[in-house]
N, C-alpha and C positions, 0 to 999 in steps of 0.2 A: 503493500499500498503506499502510494508515494505523494497522493493530495494530500495536501494541506486543509482540516479540519476544524470548525470554529466550535468554540463549544456551546453555543446556541443552536448545533444542529446536532448535538449529542443527546438522545432520549436516556432514561434513565430506568431501561427493563434488562431482564435476563433473556435466556433463551430456552424454548421448547421444540426440540429436534426429535423426528420421530425417523429412523431408520430402517426399512424392510428390504431385505438382501440375502441371498443367500440361504433363503427359507428361514430368517431371523426376524424378529421384530424388536429393536432396542431403540428405549426413549430415553432422552438426556435433557435432563430440565437443570438449568444454570440459575442459580440465584447469588450475584456478585454485591460486595458492600464495601465502601469505602472505612478505613481504620483510621482516623485522624489522628488519634494518642500513637502511632507508628509511622506517623507522616508529618514529616518537615518542609511546607510549602516553601519557606525562605532559601531551602537547599536544594529547591527541585524535586523532593522525594514523596511520592505520593505512593502509600501502598492501600492495595485493596484486599481483600479475601473473596473465594469465590466457591459456594457450597454447589456440589454435584450429585444428584440423584440420578441414577443409571437405572433405567425398568426395563426386565425380560419380559414383553409383552407378547413375547412366541409362544410355542410349543416345545420350543428343544432348550437344551440348557447350552448357553455360551460363557465363553471365557474371554476376558478382556487380555490383550497381550502387551500392548503400548499405545501410546498417545504421541500426538504432534498437535502443536500449538502453533499460530500466527498471532504475534501478539505485535499491535501497533499502537505509537503515542499520536498526540493530538498532531505533533509537528509532521507526523507522516514517516518517521523511523519505524522500521520494522525489523524482528527476528524473528527464528523460529525456535520451537524450542522441542526436542524427541528426545524418546526415554522408554525405558519396559515399565509396563504399569502405571500405576497410580499411587503416590505415596506409599511406594515401597511394596505395593501388593499388586498381584494379578487375579483379582478375584474371579471367581468360577460364579454366575450368576442362574438359576434355576429357572423355569417359567414362572411367573407371575410373583417373581421375588425381584430387590432390587438390591442395590449397592451405594451407599453415601460415604461421602467424604469432603473434605475441607481442604484447601489448599491457600496460597497468595501469589503474588504479580504487585512486584514494584514498578512504576511509572517514573520518568523525569518531568513528566508534563500533567495537568491534573485531571483528565481524561484520556481515555484509548478504545482499543478494543481487541477482544480475544477471538478465534475461531480454529476449527479444526477436526482432528478424528481420534477415534479410538480405532486402534487394530483389535479384530477379535474372531474368534474361532466360533463357528458355531459345532457344538461338541456331537458327533455320533451317538444316539441313544445308549448304544451297551460300552461307552467308554469310561471304564474303573478310575475311581478316584487316583491310583496309583502310576496310572499310566499319563497323568498330566505332564509329565518331565518330557514326555516325546516332542519331537518336531512337531509343532504346529500344524502343517499340511497331512501330517499324520492321522490328526486327532478329528477333523473335520473341514468343513470350508470356512475360509479364511475371506473376513469381509471389510471393510471400514464404516463404523457406526459415525454417522456426522456431527459436529457440534456446531451449530449455526453460530453466526456473529452475535456476540453481546456486548453489553458497553460498560467500561469501569468509569464511574463517573465521580470526582470528590465535590465536597462541598463547596471546593474554591471554583469551580468553575463556571 
């Protein structure tokens, strides 16, 4: 993202994205929040948390393998973050269940955006728990669960 954005165009909402792919149905709900007590606007440090709820709305068990984020600040500066799992976990989510976690993101501007996806695998129905250390492609169909763009907006914007 290279276009410069003004604070007046930044909506203050999260994201609710549903992905149906590889026979799986995953919903990702994001609720961001500005953390004033950990921020220092005079030093261009704005800290945000985001609570994510990953809901398996499908009929098969899924496992989250990795994450990808594209983070952009209000000046149009962006960077990518990739890594295994989320907050040190690669959760297995059974049909009708969810996994919730919270993480944070510091920015140099009063607001910005995040978007991305989770790399997931739809597990074969007969996959035993002890097999989860195998190569993901041996466990089932691998797919991306999209995370729609959401805004990180401070009280300073």
